[in-house]
N, C-alpha and C positions, 0 to 999 in steps of 0.2 A: 437453323432458321433464325430470322432477324426480326425483332419487333422494336418499335419506338420511333421518335421523329429525328433523332440525331444519329448520324453515321458514326460518331466518335464513341458512342457507348453501345455495349452488347447487353441489352436489357433482359432478354429471355432466351435461354438455350433449351430447346426440346424438340421432339420428333413430330409433334402435333402441329399442322399448319393452320394458317388463319381460315382456310376454306373448309376446315374440318376433317381433311384427310391426313392420315398418319403416314409419314415417310417409310416406317417400318411395315411395309406391305407384306402379305402372305409370301413366304419364301425368302424374305430378308432376314438374315441372322445378325449382321453387324451393319451399322451405319456410322460414318465417321464425319463429324462436323468440324472441319479444319478451317479456321477463320481468325484473322489477326484482330478482329473486333471483340474477341472473348477476352474480357478483362475483369479486374476487380470490381465487385459489387454487381456482376452479372448473375442473373437468376437462373439456376439449373433446375429443370422439372424433369423427373424421371417417372414414367407411367407405371402403373401397377403390374404390368407384365414385362418389366424391363430391369435392367441394371446398367450403370453408366460408369465410364472411367475417364477421368480427366488427366490428360497427359500433357506435361509442360516441358518444353524443350527436349522432348524425346523420352522423358522419364514419367512413369506412372506416379501421379501425385496421390490419388485416392480413388476408391471404389465407392459408388454411391448407390444405396438401395432405393426403392421406390419412394418418392417424397419431392420436397422442395427445398433447395439449398441456395445459400449466397456464396459465391465463389470469391477467393481472395488470392493474390499473387504473394510470393515470398517477400519477406521484409529484408532487403538487401541494400548495400549502398547505391546500387544502381537505381532502385526504386525511389530512394530518398533524392537522388539527383534530379529525376524526371519530375517528382513532386514539386521541387522548387521552381520548375519551369512553368507551373500552372496546371498540371495534370491532376492535382489533388490526390495523388496516390494511385490514380486509375492508369497504371502502366500497361502498354500494349505488349504483353508477353505473347510469345508463340505458344499458343495453347490449342488443344484439341479436346472436344467432347465426344467420346466414342460410346454408342448406345448398343446394347446387346439385348436381343428378344429371349425372353423365358419361355415362349410358347413351345408347344411339342410340334416338331417338324416331321415330314416324311420324305425320304429320298429313294430314288430307285437306280439301280445300276444293271446295265445289259452286257452281255458279252458272249463269247464262243469258246467252248472248250471241246474236248473229245474223250471218247471212251477208251477202253483198253484195245478195242479193235480199229482205233482211229476213226470212228464214226463222228463227225462234228455235231456238236449239240449247242443250241442257243438257249441262254438262260436269263432270267430277270430276278433280281433280289430286291425286295422292299424292306426298309428298315426305318425305325421311328426312334427319334432322340431328342434330347433337351440339353441346353447349355447349363453347366453347373459352376464352371469356373472360368469367368471372363478373362482374368489376367493370363492364365495359362493359354487360353484360346487366342488371345492377342499376341502373345509371344510366339505362337506356333505357326500361325497362318501368315500369308503375304497378301496384304490388301493392295490390290491393283485398282485404285479408285477409292470412291467413298462407300461402296457397298461390298458386303461379302455375302453370298447367297447359298441356298441349298444346293444349287447346280454346281457351284464352285467346290463345295465339300464333296459332291458326288464324284466329280472329276479326280479330286484328290485320293479318295479311298477306292476307286474302281480297280486299280492294279491289285490292291490288297485282297480285294474280294475275288478277283479273277485267280489269283494264286491259291486261295483256300479252296475255291471250287475245283480247280485243276488237280489238286492234291488227292481229292476224293475220286473225281470222274476218271482220271487217267488210269486207275486201277481197277475199275468197275466194267463188267461186260454190259452190253446193251440190254440184254435180257434180265439183268439183275438191277438195272438202273433205279427203278421205282421202290424196290425193296430196300435200298440203301439211301433214301432221301433223307432219313433222320441223321445219318452220319454227315451228310452234306450240310444240312441246317446247323448242326452242332459246330462244324468246322468254320462255317461263315460267321456264326454268332461269336465264337471265341476270338476270331481275328478282328472283327469289328469292334468288339468290346475293348480289346486291348489298345487298338489304335485310337479310338475315340477317347478313351480315359486319358491317354497322353495329351489330348487336344483340350481337355476340360469339358468333355461332352459325355453324358450319360446315355447308354444305349438301352433304350426301353424294351424293344423287341424286334427281331429281324425274321424273315421268312422267305422261302423260295416260292415265287408265285407262278413261275413259268419255266419249264425245262422240256425240251423235246429236240428230236433231230432236225438239223437245219434243212436236210433234203426233204422235199415234200412226199416223194415215194416211200422213203424210209419211215417218215412220220406216219403215213398211212398204215404201213405194215405193222408198226408198233401198236397202233390203235386196234387193229384186227386181232393181233395176238392177245391184247389185253381183254379181248372179248371171249377168250377161250379158244380161238381157232389156232390149230397148229401152224408152225412157220411156213411149211411148203404151201399149205392151202392159202395162207395169208398173202404169200408172194404171188401165187396164180390169181387170186382175187384182185389184187392190185394192178397186175398186168392186164387182166381182163377188163377192169375198169378204164385203163388207159386206151385199150383198143376199142372199146365201145364208144368212147369219146370221139374217136377217129372214124366211127361207123364201119369198123372192121367186123365182117361176118364171122370171123373166127373167135370172136370174144367169148361166146358161150363155150366153145370147146376148150379154150384156154382155161376157163374156171373149172370145168369138169375134168380137165387133164386128159382129153382124148384127142386124136389126130383130126385134122380137118383137111379134107380134100375138095378143092374147088373144081368141079367138073368141066367148067369152061376154060381151064387153062392146061387141060391134059392134052398131049399130042393126039392128033386126029386118029391114028392107028389104034392107040391105046383106048380112045374114046369109043371107037367102033367095036373093039373087042369087048368092052364092058357093056355095051348095048346088046351084042349078040348073046353074051352070057345071060343077061336079064331076060332076053326074049326066049332063050331055051328053058330057063327055069319057069317062066310063066307057061310054056307049052306043056311041060312035064306035069304042071299042076293040073 
């Protein structure tokens, strides 16, 4: 951001704007202020929940903790040359101020894996983290623009999460899925912690917040078996539910596991035979 009356001087470099809004909005991990007006004697202000890096001509010059600082450019022959031309030492170096949020962030990753029976499962992982080493993070990520967000990080680590989830799920049966959730959580946490540490980020906690069959019918059957219903009865119950939604009169018979005969679709000769047998039974009574 730029403050002051002259376009030749960069007076204040900070994330807080004149209208009171902070550029480091929720979900923003990194903001890069790249401007040729960042010069000697510019004032850098780092907020209490931030760290900042000043990079000059592509090199990290210094890491700044929360506080207020006066920036300076290197004392080189080039600077002396420009100062003789009337810049007073205020040489327009190619400099960047890169701000890092120290807030605790939450990210979520979704994906699809499968069990040992090749049953597709959808899952969602939530993880909470905090930046601890801005230099390491700056060197590891690719800034495409001025912002690096939680969504960018989530896209980066999603394949790693998918791999750790699949390593567990691919060898687990659907009936043993929920008994092995602790193995799944441990695998995801270990993979996340390793990759985030390489980025200069500390993993606070991660957890599996959703895992279930992708198919609605299979999902319903798993729910019913979780209530203590045996597998065969659960399958009949789900099929009965589908038939009932279609107003099929055989829905109850499907649930009970008994045959259903619709008298109105029997051949006429067979229908007459049944009627005569019923009439004879009534006369005998």
